[in-house]
N, C-alpha and C positions, 0 to 999 in steps of 0.2 A: 298380441295386445298387452300393453301394460296394465298393472292393476294400480289403481289410485289409493293412496293411503295418506291420511293426514295424521300427523302425530298429535298426541295429547300435549298441548301447550298451556302454559299457566292461563288462567282466565284473564283477558285483557279487556278493559274498559275505557271507553272514550266518551267524551261529554264536551259540549262547547255551549256558552251561554246556558247555563243549567237551570234556567227558569226561576222559581221561588221569588216572583217579583211581587210586591205588594200592588193590590188593585181594590177598587170600590172602598177608598178610604174614607172615612167618615167621623165626625165627633160624636161621641156617645157619653151620656151622663151616667156615672156610677156613683154610688154611695160608699164611702170610705169610712173606717173606724179610726179614731185616733184617740191617745190617752194623754192626760195632763194632769197637773197639780203638784203639791210638794212631796217630794219623796223623803221619807225619814226612816233612819235605820242605824244601828250600831256597828261601827267597824270592829274588827277583829281585837283592836286594843281597848274597846269599850267606849270610844269617843262617839257622840252623837253627830251624825252627818245628816244635813238638809240639802235638798237641791230642788229648785224649782223646774219643772219640765212644762212646756207649752204645747208641743207637738210631736209626740212620740208615736211610733208606728208598732210599738210592742208595750205590753202591759208591764213586764219585768224589765226592770232597769238597773243599771250600775249607777249609784249616787256617789259623788266625791265632793271634798271640801278643797280649800285653796291650799291645806297643808298635806295633801295627798292620801288622805283617809278615805276608803272606799269601802261600800257594802252593797250587796243585792237586795232589791226590794220592789214592790209593786207601786203603781200609780193609783191614786184613790178616784180619779174621774174618768169616764168613758164618753165620748161624744161621737157623733157622725156629722158629715158634711158631704155635699154633694160636688162632685168635680167633673169637668169635662176631659175626656181622655180620646186619643186617636186609636181607632180600631180599623183594621184592614183585612180584607181576604188576601190570600196568596195563591198564586198560580202553581201548579204543581211542577216539579222538576223530573228529570230521567236522564238516564246513561244506557248505553249499550254495553253488554259484555258478551263475549264469545269464547268458545272452546271448539277446537277441531279435534275430532275423535279419531283413534287409532282404528283401523278397520281396512276392509277392501273396497269401501266406497268412500268418496270426497264427501264428508258429511260435516256441517258446521252447524253448531246449535248457538243461536243467537237469544239472548235475554234483553228484555226491556225492564231497566229497574227504576220504577217510579216511586216517589215519595211525594208527601203533601203535608206541609208543617200544619195546617189548620184543619185537617180532614184525613180522608183517605182516598186512594186510587180506586175507582170503580169500574173503570174499563181500559184495556189495552188493545191496541190495534197495530196491524203490520201490512205494509205493502212490499212487494218484491218486483222490481222493474216495472212500477206503476200499477200492478195488479193487486187488490185489496185480497187479503189471506182471510179465509173463513175461521172464525172462532179459534184463534191460534193462542188465546191466554196470554201470558207474559213472555212465553219463549215459541222459537220457531225453529224448525229443522230445515236447512238447506243442503240438497244433495246436488252435486255438480261433477263436472271434469276438470282436470288439470288446466288452468289457465282462465275457467271461467271466472267472470265477475258479476256480482248482483248489486244492484242499487236497493237499499233497504231503507225504507222510512218507518218510523214507529211513532205513535201518538199515544199519550195517556190522557185521561179524563178524571178529574177528582169529583167529590161529591157535590161541589158548587157548581159543576158544569164547566169548570175552566180546562183548557188542554194546553198541552206542551207537546211539540214535534221536534224530532230530530231526525237526521238522514246520514247514511254512509255508505260508500261502497266496501263490500267485502269481496276478497278474492280467494279463489281456490288454488292451493300449491301441492303439487305432486311431492309425496315424501316416500322415500323407500321404507319398506316395512322394518320394524326393529329386528336385530338378529341377536340371539343368544348363542354365541359360537358359529357353527355352520348352518344352524336352522333358525326359521323365523320363530320368534318368542310366542 
């Protein structure tokens, strides 16, 4: 009977339609601060520079005149205004990665790499050939024989309750054990 060995391969990652889609988009009013007024300062050559600012997002500004004189100064007034902005939640995204381990069993470790731009992943789930795997966390170990294939589905859930699913077939391949000279390593 042949012993099955899977050589350590570089970690491979697969994804299709990686999620991260905007959902539940809505308008939201926010208060923003802006600065304005006449900026006055002296340039390095001593020339007085004055420039009017009506809508600056920063308190400190570079003021300049038509001759190219510049200086750095603050604006005298601060105001606020209410603006409407678009805010969205985002679905999570995920990819599979896997490694095949050296050894005398055909073992593949599969990881589900989930991300969520507006929160965090709170749940990882796996199904192998349609059977839900119990409490596997973000990784799953599959043991098999040469030529076996496994259909793996993964699902991540974010803290807003949105989910992303992906699926892929993984196959097991026989690999001769690595040799160091005449002996197995």
